[in-house]
N, CA, C, O and the ligand as a Tripos MOL2 file, in Angstrom:
@<TRIPOS>MOLECULE
protein
  237   235    60     0     0
PROTEIN
NO_CHARGES

@<TRIPOS>ATOM
      1 N           1.8990   -8.4130    4.6400 N.3       1 MET1
      2 CA          0.5850   -8.6280    5.2600 C.3       1 MET1
      3 C          -0.4060   -9.1510    4.2030 C.2       1 MET1
      4 O          -0.7740   -8.4150    3.2870 O.2       1 MET1
      5 N          -0.8350  -10.4050    4.3240 N.am      2 PRO2
      6 CA         -1.7150  -10.9460    3.2870 C.3       2 PRO2
      7 C          -3.1570  -10.4530    3.4200 C.2       2 PRO2
      8 O          -3.7120  -10.3540    4.5140 O.2       2 PRO2
      9 N          -3.7250  -10.1570    2.2820 N.am      3 TYR3
     10 CA         -5.1060   -9.6920    2.2210 C.3       3 TYR3
     11 C          -5.9830  -10.7880    1.6400 C.2       3 TYR3
     12 O          -5.5800  -11.4920    0.7150 O.2       3 TYR3
     13 N          -7.1820  -10.9270    2.1850 N.am      4 SER4
     14 CA         -8.0920  -11.9240    1.6430 C.3       4 SER4
     15 C          -9.4890  -11.3450    1.4490 C.2       4 SER4
     16 O          -9.8790  -10.3650    2.0840 O.2       4 SER4
     17 N         -10.2180  -11.9810    0.5580 N.am      5 PHE5
     18 CA        -11.5610  -11.5050    0.1950 C.3       5 PHE5
     19 C         -12.4210  -12.6900   -0.2140 C.2       5 PHE5
     20 O         -11.9690  -13.5800   -0.9340 O.2       5 PHE5
     21 N         -13.6550  -12.6940    0.2480 N.am      6 LYS6
     22 CA        -14.6190  -13.7000   -0.1890 C.3       6 LYS6
     23 C         -15.7910  -12.9850   -0.8420 C.2       6 LYS6
     24 O         -16.3790  -12.0660   -0.2740 O.2       6 LYS6
     25 N         -16.1120  -13.4310   -2.0470 N.am      7 CYS7
     26 CA        -17.2110  -12.8070   -2.7810 C.3       7 CYS7
     27 C         -18.5220  -12.9030   -1.9930 C.2       7 CYS7
     28 O         -19.3290  -11.9740   -2.0280 O.2       7 CYS7
     29 N         -18.7370  -13.9910   -1.3010 N.am      8 LYS8
     30 CA        -20.0020  -14.1430   -0.5780 C.3       8 LYS8
     31 C         -20.1410  -13.1210    0.5590 C.2       8 LYS8
     32 O         -21.2510  -12.8600    1.0230 O.2       8 LYS8
     33 N         -19.0270  -12.5470    1.0050 N.am      9 ASP9
     34 CA        -19.0940  -11.5180    2.0480 C.3       9 ASP9
     35 C         -19.7040  -10.2100    1.5520 C.2       9 ASP9
     36 O         -20.0680   -9.3560    2.3600 O.2       9 ASP9
     37 N         -19.8190  -10.0440    0.2430 N.am     10 VAL10
     38 CA        -20.5300   -8.8740   -0.2690 C.3      10 VAL10
     39 C         -21.9170   -9.2620   -0.7880 C.2      10 VAL10
     40 O         -22.5550   -8.5080   -1.5220 O.2      10 VAL10
     41 N         -22.3680  -10.4550   -0.3900 N.am     11 GLY11
     42 CA        -23.7380  -10.8550   -0.6780 C.3      11 GLY11
     43 C         -23.9430  -11.5980   -1.9880 C.2      11 GLY11
     44 O         -25.0760  -11.8050   -2.4230 O.2      11 GLY11
     45 N         -22.8240  -12.0040   -2.6240 N.am     12 MET12
     46 CA        -22.9340  -12.7560   -3.8670 C.3      12 MET12
     47 C         -23.0370  -14.2510   -3.5630 C.2      12 MET12
     48 O         -22.4080  -14.7490   -2.6300 O.2      12 MET12
     49 N         -23.8340  -14.9550   -4.3580 N.am     13 LYS13
     50 CA        -23.8440  -16.4140   -4.2530 C.3      13 LYS13
     51 C         -22.7410  -16.9360   -5.1440 C.2      13 LYS13
     52 O         -22.9670  -17.3110   -6.2940 O.2      13 LYS13
     53 N         -21.5560  -16.9530   -4.5950 N.am     14 CYS14
     54 CA        -20.3720  -17.1590   -5.4100 C.3      14 CYS14
     55 C         -19.2740  -17.7090   -4.5200 C.2      14 CYS14
     56 O         -19.0920  -17.2530   -3.3910 O.2      14 CYS14
     57 N         -18.5480  -18.6830   -5.0260 N.am     15 GLY15
     58 CA        -17.4950  -19.3080   -4.2210 C.3      15 GLY15
     59 C         -16.1280  -18.6790   -4.4030 C.2      15 GLY15
     60 O         -15.1260  -19.2010   -3.9150 O.2      15 GLY15
     61 N         -16.0890  -17.5460   -5.1110 N.am     16 PHE16
     62 CA        -14.7940  -16.9170   -5.3870 C.3      16 PHE16
     63 C         -14.1600  -16.3860   -4.1090 C.2      16 PHE16
     64 O         -14.8030  -15.6920   -3.3210 O.2      16 PHE16
     65 N         -12.9120  -16.7180   -3.9210 N.am     17 GLU17
     66 CA        -12.1690  -16.0900   -2.8360 C.3      17 GLU17
     67 C         -10.7080  -15.9290   -3.2000 C.2      17 GLU17
     68 O         -10.1460  -16.7050   -3.9720 O.2      17 GLU17
     69 N         -10.1180  -14.9140   -2.6300 N.am     18 VAL18
     70 CA         -8.6950  -14.6720   -2.8270 C.3      18 VAL18
     71 C          -8.0310  -14.7310   -1.4630 C.2      18 VAL18
     72 O          -8.5020  -14.1380   -0.4920 O.2      18 VAL18
     73 N          -6.9400  -15.4510   -1.4140 N.am     19 LYS19
     74 CA         -6.1690  -15.4920   -0.1700 C.3      19 LYS19
     75 C          -4.7560  -15.0190   -0.4650 C.2      19 LYS19
     76 O          -4.2180  -15.2490   -1.5480 O.2      19 LYS19
     77 N          -4.1700  -14.3600    0.5130 N.am     20 ASN20
     78 CA         -2.7540  -14.0250    0.4310 C.3      20 ASN20
     79 C          -2.3770  -13.0780   -0.6970 C.2      20 ASN20
     80 O          -1.2800  -13.1760   -1.2490 O.2      20 ASN20
     81 N          -3.2820  -12.1530   -1.0490 N.am     21 ALA21
     82 CA         -2.8570  -11.0800   -1.9460 C.3      21 ALA21
     83 C          -1.8600  -10.2230   -1.1690 C.2      21 ALA21
     84 O          -2.0000  -10.0390    0.0400 O.2      21 ALA21
     85 N          -0.8560   -9.7030   -1.8680 N.am     22 SER22
     86 CA          0.2120   -9.0180   -1.1330 C.3      22 SER22
     87 C          -0.1260   -7.5620   -0.8320 C.2      22 SER22
     88 O           0.4890   -6.9510    0.0420 O.2      22 SER22
     89 N          -1.0920   -7.0070   -1.5420 N.am     23 SER23
     90 CA         -1.5070   -5.6390   -1.2350 C.3      23 SER23
     91 C          -2.9990   -5.4750   -1.5020 C.2      23 SER23
     92 O          -3.5970   -6.2540   -2.2450 O.2      23 SER23
     93 N          -3.5880   -4.4620   -0.8940 N.am     24 GLU24
     94 CA         -5.0030   -4.1920   -1.0960 C.3      24 GLU24
     95 C          -5.2580   -3.8020   -2.5580 C.2      24 GLU24
     96 O          -6.2940   -4.1310   -3.1370 O.2      24 GLU24
     97 N          -4.2940   -3.1000   -3.1260 N.am     25 GLN25
     98 CA         -4.4170   -2.6750   -4.5220 C.3      25 GLN25
     99 C          -4.4370   -3.8740   -5.4650 C.2      25 GLN25
    100 O          -5.2530   -3.9420   -6.3840 O.2      25 GLN25
    101 N          -3.5340   -4.8110   -5.2260 N.am     26 GLU26
    102 CA         -3.4900   -6.0300   -6.0360 C.3      26 GLU26
    103 C          -4.8050   -6.7990   -5.9000 C.2      26 GLU26
    104 O          -5.3510   -7.3050   -6.8800 O.2      26 GLU26
    105 N          -5.2930   -6.8760   -4.6790 N.am     27 LEU27
    106 CA         -6.5450   -7.5800   -4.4100 C.3      27 LEU27
    107 C          -7.7110   -6.9070   -5.1420 C.2      27 LEU27
    108 O          -8.5430   -7.5850   -5.7430 O.2      27 LEU27
    109 N          -7.7680   -5.5760   -5.0880 N.am     28 MET28
    110 CA         -8.8410   -4.8450   -5.7790 C.3      28 MET28
    111 C          -8.8250   -5.1360   -7.2740 C.2      28 MET28
    112 O          -9.8780   -5.2890   -7.8930 O.2      28 MET28
    113 N          -7.6210   -5.2120   -7.8540 N.am     29 GLU29
    114 CA         -7.5120   -5.5210   -9.2770 C.3      29 GLU29
    115 C          -8.0790   -6.9030   -9.5800 C.2      29 GLU29
    116 O          -8.7860   -7.0830  -10.5720 O.2      29 GLU29
    117 N          -7.7700   -7.8810   -8.7260 N.am     30 MET30
    118 CA         -8.2710   -9.2470   -8.9080 C.3      30 MET30
    119 C          -9.7890   -9.2890   -8.7690 C.2      30 MET30
    120 O         -10.4760   -9.9980   -9.5050 O.2      30 MET30
    121 N         -10.2960   -8.5190   -7.8150 N.am     31 ILE31
    122 CA        -11.7430   -8.4810   -7.5860 C.3      31 ILE31
    123 C         -12.4480   -7.8310   -8.7760 C.2      31 ILE31
    124 O         -13.5060   -8.2930   -9.2030 O.2      31 ILE31
    125 N         -11.8580   -6.7580   -9.3090 N.am     32 LYS32
    126 CA        -12.4460   -6.0830  -10.4740 C.3      32 LYS32
    127 C         -12.5130   -7.0200  -11.6710 C.2      32 LYS32
    128 O         -13.5240   -7.0690  -12.3710 O.2      32 LYS32
    129 N         -11.4410   -7.7600  -11.9040 N.am     33 THR33
    130 CA        -11.4130   -8.7210  -13.0130 C.3      33 THR33
    131 C         -12.4660   -9.8020  -12.8090 C.2      33 THR33
    132 O         -13.1780  -10.1750  -13.7410 O.2      33 THR33
    133 N         -12.5570  -10.2980  -11.5810 N.am     34 HIS34
    134 CA        -13.5550  -11.3260  -11.2680 C.3      34 HIS34
    135 C         -14.9750  -10.7860  -11.4330 C.2      34 HIS34
    136 O         -15.8320  -11.4640  -11.9990 O.2      34 HIS34
    137 N         -15.2250   -9.5910  -10.9530 N.am     35 ALA35
    138 CA        -16.5580   -8.9950  -11.0430 C.3      35 ALA35
    139 C         -16.9950   -8.8670  -12.5010 C.2      35 ALA35
    140 O         -18.1530   -9.1070  -12.8410 O.2      35 ALA35
    141 N         -16.0530   -8.4900  -13.3430 N.am     36 LYS36
    142 CA        -16.3300   -8.3340  -14.7660 C.3      36 LYS36
    143 C         -16.6230   -9.6880  -15.4130 C.2      36 LYS36
    144 O         -17.6190   -9.8480  -16.1180 O.2      36 LYS36
    145 N         -15.7490  -10.6500  -15.1650 N.am     37 ASN37
    146 CA        -15.8660  -11.9620  -15.8220 C.3      37 ASN37
    147 C         -17.0130  -12.8090  -15.2790 C.2      37 ASN37
    148 O         -17.7230  -13.4650  -16.0400 O.2      37 ASN37
    149 N         -17.1870  -12.7890  -13.9690 N.am     38 ALA38
    150 CA        -18.1490  -13.7040  -13.3550 C.3      38 ALA38
    151 C         -19.5110  -13.0620  -13.1170 C.2      38 ALA38
    152 O         -20.5310  -13.7490  -13.1430 O.2      38 ALA38
    153 N         -19.5360  -11.7620  -12.8890 N.am     39 HIS39
    154 CA        -20.7970  -11.1160  -12.5160 C.3      39 HIS39
    155 C         -21.2380  -10.0590  -13.5190 C.2      39 HIS39
    156 O         -22.2470   -9.3830  -13.3180 O.2      39 HIS39
    157 N         -20.4780   -9.9210  -14.5980 N.am     40 ASN40
    158 CA        -20.8000   -8.9490  -15.6360 C.3      40 ASN40
    159 C         -20.9250   -7.5240  -15.0820 C.2      40 ASN40
    160 O         -21.7260   -6.7220  -15.5610 O.2      40 ASN40
    161 N         -20.1140   -7.2360  -14.0640 N.am     41 ILE41
    162 CA        -20.0630   -5.8810  -13.5110 C.3      41 ILE41
    163 C         -18.9210   -5.1450  -14.2170 C.2      41 ILE41
    164 O         -17.7450   -5.4070  -13.9660 O.2      41 ILE41
    165 N         -19.2910   -4.2300  -15.0970 N.am     42 GLN42
    166 CA        -18.2680   -3.5730  -15.9190 C.3      42 GLN42
    167 C         -17.5130   -2.5050  -15.1290 C.2      42 GLN42
    168 O         -16.3450   -2.2210  -15.3970 O.2      42 GLN42
    169 N         -18.1920   -1.9320  -14.1690 N.am     43 GLU43
    170 CA        -17.5460   -0.8720  -13.4000 C.3      43 GLU43
    171 C         -17.9060   -1.0040  -11.9280 C.2      43 GLU43
    172 O         -19.0750   -1.1740  -11.5810 O.2      43 GLU43
    173 N         -16.9150   -0.9280  -11.0770 N.am     44 ILE44
    174 CA        -17.1490   -0.9630   -9.6380 C.3      44 ILE44
    175 C         -17.5680    0.4400   -9.1970 C.2      44 ILE44
    176 O         -16.7800    1.3820   -9.2810 O.2      44 ILE44
    177 N         -18.7900    0.5710   -8.7350 N.am     45 THR45
    178 CA        -19.2580    1.8750   -8.2600 C.3      45 THR45
    179 C         -18.6520    2.1790   -6.8930 C.2      45 THR45
    180 O         -18.0940    1.2970   -6.2400 O.2      45 THR45
    181 N         -18.7640    3.4100   -6.4790 N.am     46 LYS46
    182 CA        -18.2300    3.8120   -5.1780 C.3      46 LYS46
    183 C         -18.8720    2.9800   -4.0510 C.2      46 LYS46
    184 O         -18.1860    2.5270   -3.1350 O.2      46 LYS46
    185 N         -20.1850    2.7910   -4.1340 N.am     47 ASP47
    186 CA        -20.8970    1.9820   -3.1370 C.3      47 ASP47
    187 C         -20.3460    0.5760   -3.0540 C.2      47 ASP47
    188 O         -20.0910    0.0470   -1.9720 O.2      47 ASP47
    189 N         -20.1660   -0.0250   -4.2330 N.am     48 LEU48
    190 CA        -19.6810   -1.4050   -4.2810 C.3      48 LEU48
    191 C         -18.2430   -1.4860   -3.7860 C.2      48 LEU48
    192 O         -17.8610   -2.4260   -3.0890 O.2      48 LEU48
    193 N         -17.4540   -0.4840   -4.1600 N.am     49 GLU49
    194 CA        -16.0670   -0.4690   -3.7170 C.3      49 GLU49
    195 C         -15.9840   -0.3710   -2.1890 C.2      49 GLU49
    196 O         -15.1530   -1.0300   -1.5650 O.2      49 GLU49
    197 N         -16.8460    0.4520   -1.5980 N.am     50 ASP50
    198 CA        -16.8830    0.5620   -0.1330 C.3      50 ASP50
    199 C         -17.2290   -0.7810    0.4970 C.2      50 ASP50
    200 O         -16.6200   -1.2040    1.4790 O.2      50 ASP50
    201 N         -18.2280   -1.4410   -0.0970 N.am     51 LYS51
    202 CA        -18.6580   -2.7580    0.3770 C.3      51 LYS51
    203 C         -17.5010   -3.7620    0.3160 C.2      51 LYS51
    204 O         -17.2400   -4.5140    1.2540 O.2      51 LYS51
    205 N         -16.8260   -3.7330   -0.8350 N.am     52 VAL52
    206 CA        -15.7040   -4.6430   -1.0480 C.3      52 VAL52
    207 C         -14.5980   -4.3750   -0.0300 C.2      52 VAL52
    208 O         -14.0480   -5.3020    0.5640 O.2      52 VAL52
    209 N         -14.2780   -3.0950    0.1620 N.am     53 ARG53
    210 CA        -13.2030   -2.7550    1.1020 C.3      53 ARG53
    211 C         -13.5230   -3.2160    2.5230 C.2      53 ARG53
    212 O         -12.6330   -3.6350    3.2630 O.2      53 ARG53
    213 N         -14.8050   -3.1350    2.8960 N.am     54 LYS54
    214 CA        -15.1910   -3.6000    4.2320 C.3      54 LYS54
    215 C         -15.0650   -5.1090    4.3510 C.2      54 LYS54
    216 O         -14.8340   -5.6410    5.4370 O.2      54 LYS54
    217 N         -15.2190   -5.8000    3.2120 N.am     55 ALA55
    218 CA        -15.1510   -7.2680    3.2290 C.3      55 ALA55
    219 C         -13.7240   -7.7900    3.1530 C.2      55 ALA55
    220 O         -13.4710   -8.9700    3.3960 O.2      55 ALA55
    221 N         -12.8020   -6.9080    2.8140 N.am     56 ILE56
    222 CA        -11.3970   -7.3110    2.7180 C.3      56 ILE56
    223 C         -10.8190   -7.5030    4.1250 C.2      56 ILE56
    224 O         -10.9530   -6.6490    5.0010 O.2      56 ILE56
    225 N         -10.1810   -8.6440    4.2990 N.am     57 LYS57
    226 CA         -9.5490   -8.9030    5.5900 C.3      57 LYS57
    227 C          -8.0360   -8.8680    5.4480 C.2      57 LYS57
    228 O          -7.4530   -9.4770    4.5510 O.2      57 LYS57
    229 N          -7.4400   -8.1490    6.3460 N.am     58 ALA58
    230 CA         -5.9750   -8.0980    6.3690 C.3      58 ALA58
    231 C          -5.5170   -8.7670    7.6510 C.2      58 ALA58
    232 O          -6.0110   -8.4440    8.7310 O.2      58 ALA58
    233 N          -4.5980   -9.6750    7.5450 N.am     59 LYS59
    234 CA         -4.1480  -10.3480    8.7560 C.3      59 LYS59
    235 C          -2.6380  -10.5930    8.7380 C.2      59 LYS59
    236 O          -2.0920  -11.1530    9.6890 O.2      59 LYS59
    237 ZN        -18.0220  -13.6480   -7.3400 Zn       60 ZN60
@<TRIPOS>BOND
     1     1     2 1
     2     2     3 1
     3     3     4 2
     4     3     5 am
     5     5     6 1
     6     6     7 1
     7     7     8 2
     8     7     9 am
     9     9    10 1
    10    10    11 1
    11    11    12 2
    12    11    13 am
    13    13    14 1
    14    14    15 1
    15    15    16 2
    16    15    17 am
    17    17    18 1
    18    18    19 1
    19    19    20 2
    20    19    21 am
    21    21    22 1
    22    22    23 1
    23    23    24 2
    24    23    25 am
    25    25    26 1
    26    26    27 1
    27    27    28 2
    28    27    29 am
    29    29    30 1
    30    30    31 1
    31    31    32 2
    32    31    33 am
    33    33    34 1
    34    34    35 1
    35    35    36 2
    36    35    37 am
    37    37    38 1
    38    38    39 1
    39    39    40 2
    40    39    41 am
    41    41    42 1
    42    42    43 1
    43    43    44 2
    44    43    45 am
    45    45    46 1
    46    46    47 1
    47    47    48 2
    48    47    49 am
    49    49    50 1
    50    50    51 1
    51    51    52 2
    52    51    53 am
    53    53    54 1
    54    54    55 1
    55    55    56 2
    56    55    57 am
    57    57    58 1
    58    58    59 1
    59    59    60 2
    60    59    61 am
    61    61    62 1
    62    62    63 1
    63    63    64 2
    64    63    65 am
    65    65    66 1
    66    66    67 1
    67    67    68 2
    68    67    69 am
    69    69    70 1
    70    70    71 1
    71    71    72 2
    72    71    73 am
    73    73    74 1
    74    74    75 1
    75    75    76 2
    76    75    77 am
    77    77    78 1
    78    78    79 1
    79    79    80 2
    80    79    81 am
    81    81    82 1
    82    82    83 1
    83    83    84 2
    84    83    85 am
    85    85    86 1
    86    86    87 1
    87    87    88 2
    88    87    89 am
    89    89    90 1
    90    90    91 1
    91    91    92 2
    92    91    93 am
    93    93    94 1
    94    94    95 1
    95    95    96 2
    96    95    97 am
    97    97    98 1
    98    98    99 1
    99    99   100 2
   100    99   101 am
   101   101   102 1
   102   102   103 1
   103   103   104 2
   104   103   105 am
   105   105   106 1
   106   106   107 1
   107   107   108 2
   108   107   109 am
   109   109   110 1
   110   110   111 1
   111   111   112 2
   112   111   113 am
   113   113   114 1
   114   114   115 1
   115   115   116 2
   116   115   117 am
   117   117   118 1
   118   118   119 1
   119   119   120 2
   120   119   121 am
   121   121   122 1
   122   122   123 1
   123   123   124 2
   124   123   125 am
   125   125   126 1
   126   126   127 1
   127   127   128 2
   128   127   129 am
   129   129   130 1
   130   130   131 1
   131   131   132 2
   132   131   133 am
   133   133   134 1
   134   134   135 1
   135   135   136 2
   136   135   137 am
   137   137   138 1
   138   138   139 1
   139   139   140 2
   140   139   141 am
   141   141   142 1
   142   142   143 1
   143   143   144 2
   144   143   145 am
   145   145   146 1
   146   146   147 1
   147   147   148 2
   148   147   149 am
   149   149   150 1
   150   150   151 1
   151   151   152 2
   152   151   153 am
   153   153   154 1
   154   154   155 1
   155   155   156 2
   156   155   157 am
   157   157   158 1
   158   158   159 1
   159   159   160 2
   160   159   161 am
   161   161   162 1
   162   162   163 1
   163   163   164 2
   164   163   165 am
   165   165   166 1
   166   166   167 1
   167   167   168 2
   168   167   169 am
   169   169   170 1
   170   170   171 1
   171   171   172 2
   172   171   173 am
   173   173   174 1
   174   174   175 1
   175   175   176 2
   176   175   177 am
   177   177   178 1
   178   178   179 1
   179   179   180 2
   180   179   181 am
   181   181   182 1
   182   182   183 1
   183   183   184 2
   184   183   185 am
   185   185   186 1
   186   186   187 1
   187   187   188 2
   188   187   189 am
   189   189   190 1
   190   190   191 1
   191   191   192 2
   192   191   193 am
   193   193   194 1
   194   194   195 1
   195   195   196 2
   196   195   197 am
   197   197   198 1
   198   198   199 1
   199   199   200 2
   200   199   201 am
   201   201   202 1
   202   202   203 1
   203   203   204 2
   204   203   205 am
   205   205   206 1
   206   206   207 1
   207   207   208 2
   208   207   209 am
   209   209   210 1
   210   210   211 1
   211   211   212 2
   212   211   213 am
   213   213   214 1
   214   214   215 1
   215   215   216 2
   216   215   217 am
   217   217   218 1
   218   218   219 1
   219   219   220 2
   220   219   221 am
   221   221   222 1
   222   222   223 1
   223   223   224 2
   224   223   225 am
   225   225   226 1
   226   226   227 1
   227   227   228 2
   228   227   229 am
   229   229   230 1
   230   230   231 1
   231   231   232 2
   232   231   233 am
   233   233   234 1
   234   234   235 1
   235   235   236 2
@<TRIPOS>SUBSTRUCTURE
     1 MET1         2 RESIDUE 1 A MET
     2 PRO2         6 RESIDUE 1 A PRO
     3 TYR3        10 RESIDUE 1 A TYR
     4 SER4        14 RESIDUE 1 A SER
     5 PHE5        18 RESIDUE 1 A PHE
     6 LYS6        22 RESIDUE 1 A LYS
     7 CYS7        26 RESIDUE 1 A CYS
     8 LYS8        30 RESIDUE 1 A LYS
     9 ASP9        34 RESIDUE 1 A ASP
    10 VAL10       38 RESIDUE 1 A VAL
    11 GLY11       42 RESIDUE 1 A GLY
    12 MET12       46 RESIDUE 1 A MET
    13 LYS13       50 RESIDUE 1 A LYS
    14 CYS14       54 RESIDUE 1 A CYS
    15 GLY15       58 RESIDUE 1 A GLY
    16 PHE16       62 RESIDUE 1 A PHE
    17 GLU17       66 RESIDUE 1 A GLU
    18 VAL18       70 RESIDUE 1 A VAL
    19 LYS19       74 RESIDUE 1 A LYS
    20 ASN20       78 RESIDUE 1 A ASN
    21 ALA21       82 RESIDUE 1 A ALA
    22 SER22       86 RESIDUE 1 A SER
    23 SER23       90 RESIDUE 1 A SER
    24 GLU24       94 RESIDUE 1 A GLU
    25 GLN25       98 RESIDUE 1 A GLN
    26 GLU26      102 RESIDUE 1 A GLU
    27 LEU27      106 RESIDUE 1 A LEU
    28 MET28      110 RESIDUE 1 A MET
    29 GLU29      114 RESIDUE 1 A GLU
    30 MET30      118 RESIDUE 1 A MET
    31 ILE31      122 RESIDUE 1 A ILE
    32 LYS32      126 RESIDUE 1 A LYS
    33 THR33      130 RESIDUE 1 A THR
    34 HIS34      134 RESIDUE 1 A HIS
    35 ALA35      138 RESIDUE 1 A ALA
    36 LYS36      142 RESIDUE 1 A LYS
    37 ASN37      146 RESIDUE 1 A ASN
    38 ALA38      150 RESIDUE 1 A ALA
    39 HIS39      154 RESIDUE 1 A HIS
    40 ASN40      158 RESIDUE 1 A ASN
    41 ILE41      162 RESIDUE 1 A ILE
    42 GLN42      166 RESIDUE 1 A GLN
    43 GLU43      170 RESIDUE 1 A GLU
    44 ILE44      174 RESIDUE 1 A ILE
    45 THR45      178 RESIDUE 1 A THR
    46 LYS46      182 RESIDUE 1 A LYS
    47 ASP47      186 RESIDUE 1 A ASP
    48 LEU48      190 RESIDUE 1 A LEU
    49 GLU49      194 RESIDUE 1 A GLU
    50 ASP50      198 RESIDUE 1 A ASP
    51 LYS51      202 RESIDUE 1 A LYS
    52 VAL52      206 RESIDUE 1 A VAL
    53 ARG53      210 RESIDUE 1 A ARG
    54 LYS54      214 RESIDUE 1 A LYS
    55 ALA55      218 RESIDUE 1 A ALA
    56 ILE56      222 RESIDUE 1 A ILE
    57 LYS57      226 RESIDUE 1 A LYS
    58 ALA58      230 RESIDUE 1 A ALA
    59 LYS59      234 RESIDUE 1 A LYS
    60 ZN60       237 GROUP 0 **** ****
């Protein structure tokens, strides 16, 4: 089941998106790396993680 995520769905002005991640865990890791590198977010807070999880689409 592929998972996808768009950074703009959490309110960022950012074109980052991931398509076809094989698991939610893998996707979260990619998002954490992106958040650190692109948005200087060193740690995903619980609030942000909830936001991210709601923006993740599984299809
Ligand atoms: Zn982004």
